[in-house]
N, C-alpha and C positions, 0 to 999 in steps of 0.2 A: 267309712269311706270314703277313698282318698282321690281325687282327682290331679291328671296330672297335666299340666300346663306345657304346650310346647309351641315356642316361639316362630314367627315367619321369617324373621330375619331382614337385613339391610336390602333394600332393592337395588338389584344391580344396577350398574351406570348406563348411561343412555349412548345409545350409537348414535354422533353426529352426522354420517351420512344415511341411516337408518331414518333417520330424524327428517333428514330434509327430505329424503323421498316418500316420506309419508304427506310432510306437507304440500309436498309439490300436487302429487297424486290428487289429493284433498280440493286445491287448486279447480284440478281439471275436472273433476267429477262432477255431474250435475245434479246439485241441491235440487230434494222433493220440493221446495219451499218456492225455487225458480223458475221452476219450469214446467207446467201440469208434465206429466207422462204417464202412457199407457201401457199393461205388459201385452208381449205378443208374444203366442207359441206356437213354435211350428215343429212337424217332424221332418227329422232328418236322419239319414244313417249314421252310423255310428265312424263311417270313414270319412263322409262330408263333416261330421263334428272336429273329427280330427284334422283335417285339413285348413279348417276355418279357425282353430286353435292355434296354430305354429304359425299362420300368413298373420293375426295379429302378433303373438308373440317378438315374431323376428321386427316385426313393426314398430314392439316397444307401445303395441295400444292393448286396450283392451277389448272382447270378442266386442260389447254393446256398444262398444266408440264405433269397430270398424262397421258393423253391420247399421247403425245409425247412417253413418257416412255414405256406404254403398246404397242405402234407402232414397238419404235423399236426391243424390246424384241421380236414383232413376224414378224420385218423383218428385221435383221441385214444387215449390209452393209459388201458385199462379196468381199473379196480383189479377184482381176484377178491371 
């Protein structure tokens, strides 16, 4: 029985713009080791979800970032 090997080939060249964008996003993202986070699940209509996603996209941020900012503004941390 003959085994045929197939080469994977060379890795494509990295796009400098894409690499810069990835590094930028990594800096903005909350690291799990940096801040304790808890998941929150909400039931919303597909239409509301679409509006939220469009608003976040137009501001160049993620839906999670947008909702965190909104919740922080509505429920600020109160010092004792």
